[in-house]
N, C-alpha and C positions, 0 to 999 in steps of 0.2 A: 405498442404505437403504430402506427400506420406513419409511415414519412413520406409516400406521397400518395397523390391521387390521380388515377388517369380516368379525364372525362371525352367519351367517344365527341363523336359531331352531332348524332342524333340525342346525346342522353336529353332527357327535360327535367330530371331531377335528381337528388342522391342516391335512387334506387338503382340507375342508370349508371352509376360510376362503380371506379375497379380501385380498388383500395390499396396498397399495397407494404409489408413493412419489411424493417430491414432484412434484407438476403433475400428477398423474397421476387420471383423474377414474373415476366407476363410475358408472352408470345403475342406474335401480331401479325397478323394475314391473311390470305383468303381461305386455306383449310386450316383447320385445328389441327396440335398434334397429336397423334395415336398414342402420346403417354398421359392424354388426359390434363396436363397442366393449364392453369389459367391460359385464358386464347381474349385476345381481341378480335372479332371478324372483321375485315374490311373486303364487304364484297364483290370488287370491281374488277372485271378481267384482264385489269392494266398493273395489281398488284402482285407480285410470286404468292406461290401459297404457304411459303414459309419466308415470310417477309423481315422479319427484326425481331428484336427482343429491348424489354426494359427490366433493367435492374435495378429494387430500391435498394437504397445504402443509407446510413445514418443521417446524414446532412445532405445528399447530392440523389443524382441517380447516373446513370447511364444508359447509352442506346448500342446496341448491334446491328448493323446490317447487314443481313444474312442474301441482301439480291446482289442477282450479276453484273446488271451494269446501270442501278440507277440508285444515284446519288439522292441523300435524305435530307431537308434540310431543317433545324431546329432552330425559329425565331423568339425573339422576348418581346412577347410583344407587349410591354409597357416601357422599352427602353429606346435606345438612338439608331433601330436598324441591325443591331447587332443580333448576330445569328453566327449558327456551326452546324459548319458542314460535314458529315457524315459518311462518308468513300465504302463504294460496294465492298462488301467483306471486310471492313473493318467494326472490331469487335470491342462492344464494352469502349465508346467512345462517354467522358464524364462530361455532364450538361448542368452548369454554375445557378442555371435562370430557379428563381425561386417561382415563376410564370411562362411556359414554353407550349408553343405551338410547332408538332411536329405535322410536316409537308412532304407527302411520297408524293413526285409526279404519277400518273399511272393513266397510259395511253395520251388524252389529248386532255388529261383534266388534271387538276392538283387536287386531292385529297388530304385531311389534315384530321388531329386530335389534340387534345389540351392533357397540359401535367404542369398539376399543383403541386410543388415542393415548398410545406408550410414548414419546416422543423427546421428552428435553427438555432445554433450553440454559442453562445458567447464568452471570452475568455470575459474573468471577472474585474471587475474596473476595479484599479487601484485610487489611495486616495490621492489627492492632487500635489505634485510637491510643491509644498509654502515656497519656498526658496526661487529667483530667480525670475527671469520676463517670462509671462506666459507667452504659450504658443499661438503663433497670428492666425485668424483664419485666410484659409486660403479664397473663398469666394465668401466674400461678405455682404452679405443681401440682408437688407430691412423688408420683413413682409409685411409693413403696415405702407411702405410706399409705394405711390401710382409704378414706379419701376417695375415692380414685383407683378404688379397686376395685370399688363401687359406683356410679361414674360409666362406668365401663367396661359394669359388665352392664345397665345403662339404653341404651348405644349399641349393646350387642353383634347386636341383631337387624336393625338397617339397615346396620352393615356388613360383616353378612352377607351385603348385598343383599335384604333387604327395604325397601325407601326409603320405606316408607309405615307399616309396622306402631308401632305404637301402642306406648309403652315400657312393662315389664312392671312388673307391680304391687308392691308391695314385702315381698308373700310371694311370688311370683316371684324377686323379687333373692334372700331370703335362698334360696330352696333351690338358685341357682345358685352363691353364694356359701357354702353350709356346709360344699362338702368343704374349703375355705382358711379357711375361720373360723367352727367347728365352735360358738362360741356366737354367733352374728348371730340377731339378733330382728328385729320389725318396729321397732319403740322405734329399734334403733341403726340402720338402713338409715334411717328417715324423720328422725332426729338428723344421719345425714352427708349427704342432701341437703338439711335446711335450712344444713347449715352450706358445701356448695358454693354455694350460693344466695348467699351473703356471700361467700364467699372471693370470686366470679367475678364481684361488684361487679352481680348483677342486685336483689337487695334490700340496705338497709340495715343493719349489725350490732346487734345490741342494746342497745351502749352509743350509736348515734348519737340524735342529739340528735331525728334525727325518724325514726318506723319508717317512713314511708311507707303505699300501699294496700295490702291483700292480693295477694299474689303468686300469683294462680291458674293452673294446670298448669303448674307447677313441672318437674315432668319432664320435661315434651312441653317448655320453655324451656332446663331445659341440655341437653338433649339436642341440641335446635336449634345449642344456641354451640356445645358440644362439637366439633359435626362442622361446623360453620360454617368452625371458626376452626383445623381439625386436633388439638383440644386430643387428641384420643384417634384412633387408627388403628387401621387393621386389623391391624399389626405389635404392640398393645400388647394385643388381646387373649392373647397367651401369657401376661399375667398371671394370667387367668381359671384353668389349666390346674390341673387334678387332684394332687394330691400323686403322686409318680411321675413328671411329668413328662407327663402322658397329656390331650392337652387331653378338656376334658367335651361 
């Protein structure tokens, strides 16, 4: 069984992808190794001849950086800006992301390729204990409420593959949600953002003894928290589908 799939930047379909089983290695760089091992060519004068190597394991993969001076960055395109830096000479740095973008500095450019690690192993869930109080949820969110639509709209760009996209403005959220919520306006969007900040415990409620400091970058903080703890996932974007079922 293949545990990871490497997708070159120029790949247009499955034929251009490279699949690795647990224990297999993939060399990448400007020149293929003489031993004939699997190789991902990065034909750029700014990339080392022997730039690095990917090693597939059962449920994760590791990255080795063979360059003499370039730090590689592995980004999580679906996250809240999470990334792993692999310093020059670092061998087999474990990468935990299910979907990852490996970014290599090459002269005045940044080259990249993607790695998918779709295999997941989970502990067998035990039957719930019938005695005692149930565990309280950490972030109780009702996906049928309008505040969740606002949160999903704030997270949408990053969930669709733009990890550095800024959160949309209140006006942009209104435009995005108007097919689902015709009466939406800037004040309603802002009220829901403030409500989410309290509900997710980013700031105390209005009835609290202390109001606390002003929360700057409220939308950015909400998006970061929601994506870090999977409060909004790619599947949740179906809630933003226009009437009739077609996503906008």
